[in-house]
N, C-alpha and C positions, 0 to 999 in steps of 0.2 A: 850202590856202594861207590862210596869218594877212596879214591885212590890217590897217593900222595907221597911218592917214593923218597923224596927229599926229607919228608918228617910223617914219619904214621900216626903219631901221638894223636890220642882221644882228645885233646883241648886246640887243636888247629882244624878239627873237622868244621865246626861252624865259619870259621873262617875260610877254608878252603869251599866249602859250598859256597859262597858269596865270591870267588875269584876262582872260580875253575877255568882252564883253557879248552877242553873238551867234554863236549854233553855226548857220550856213546849212548845210542838209545836201541838196546836187542835186546831180545825174547832167549834166544839160544844163547845158553852157557859156554858151552865151547866156543862158537863165533867168538864171543863176550872174550872169553878168556884170551883167545888166540889174539885176537887185535889189541887186548889191556898188553900182555907179554910183547909181541910187537914192536908197539908203540912204547913200552917202558924201554927196553934193549935199545930203541935209537933215542932215546932221554926226550921223548915227547909226549909222555904221560905225566910227567910231575903233579898235576892239577886236572885228573879225571876224574869226572861222575859218571860212574854206568847207574841207568835205568831200566828194566826189565818190559815195560811195556809204554803205550803211548799216553795213557793219563797220569803217569808219573812223570813224564815228560812235559806235558803242558802244566800240571802243578809247579813242578821247580821253576819254570821257563815266564809265569806269568805270577810268580810271588817276588812283589816289589823289592823284597830286600836282597833279593840275590840280581849279583851283575853280570851281564850277558856272557856267552862263553864265544871265545874266540872260534868255536866250529862245533858242528853238529854232525856226527854219523849217525846216520837213521835207518834202521830196517824198516819196509814194508808193513808184511806181514807179521803181524804181533796182536798180541789178545787185548785185549780192551776197546782201546782204541787204536787205530793203525795208522801208520806212516804215513799216508796220504791226508789223511784228516789232522796229523801235528801239522805237517806241509801246510795245510789250507790255514789253521787258525796260526800259523806263526806270520807266515806270508801277506796276510789280512792284517796284522799288527804293525800300525806306524813305527812303534818302537823296535820290533824285533824284525822285521822284514830284510834287514842288511847283513845279518849274522848269514854265513855261511854255510848251508847245507848241502851234505854229501848224501846222498842215498846209497848206500852199500846193503844190497837186498840180494837172494835165489832168484826173485821174478826176472825173466828176462819177456813178460809178456807186452808188446807193444803198448795196449794200452795203459798200462802203469807207466810207462817212460815218457809217453806223451804228455800225459796226466800232472806227474813229477813236473817235465819242463812246461807245462803248462801256468803252473801252481808258481814256480819263478826258483826250482832246485837250481843250484849250481853246478852240481855233478851226478850222475850216474853210473854206478858203478856196479854191476854183478860179480858179485864173490866168487871168485875162480874155487874149483873143487880142488885142485891142485895145491897141496899144502904150501909149495915154495912158492908157486903163484899168488896163495892170498896172502902169505908175508911180505913181498915183493907189491902186492898193490897196496895193502897199507901203510909201509911205509914210505912210498912213494907220496901219497895220500896226505899221511902227516907233516913229509919235510914241508912239500909245497905249501900247503894250505898254514904251516904254522912258522914254519923259517923264508920261504920265499915272497907269499903273498904279501903282500902292503895294504891291511884293512885301515878303517878308518881309523881315530885315533883314540875315538870313544871306548874300541875294543883292547889298545893293547895295555 
């Protein structure tokens, strides 16, 4: 699902797909909705693509017609292809390995944390259960990676 809060017309969907800022890979509809609303409220979701499983993410990321996102928010526990496998494929690819990836998951398992960092994740955040803390965490992630962080010119 593509979100463009500035211009939601169907005519812009192809252009948006080719120039997204955030790729949200999340199978939980409630978590995805809350993440999108929080980023939107802070004017950080103007060009956001939400996919519901790892295979959709891989299909998007490895479609040469699409520009690379500025940020990937990645859940780990998903159907079809899990987040660790998405991360593995992404970081093994020369063209895509520099895309910042923030794992945003409910998993506190040490093996998941270690494996994600060994594969090159940029940050690992356990989703806060508390609503206000979840909103605060998403806001801070969005502000840091899209406003404060200085990416390579190819991702601007």
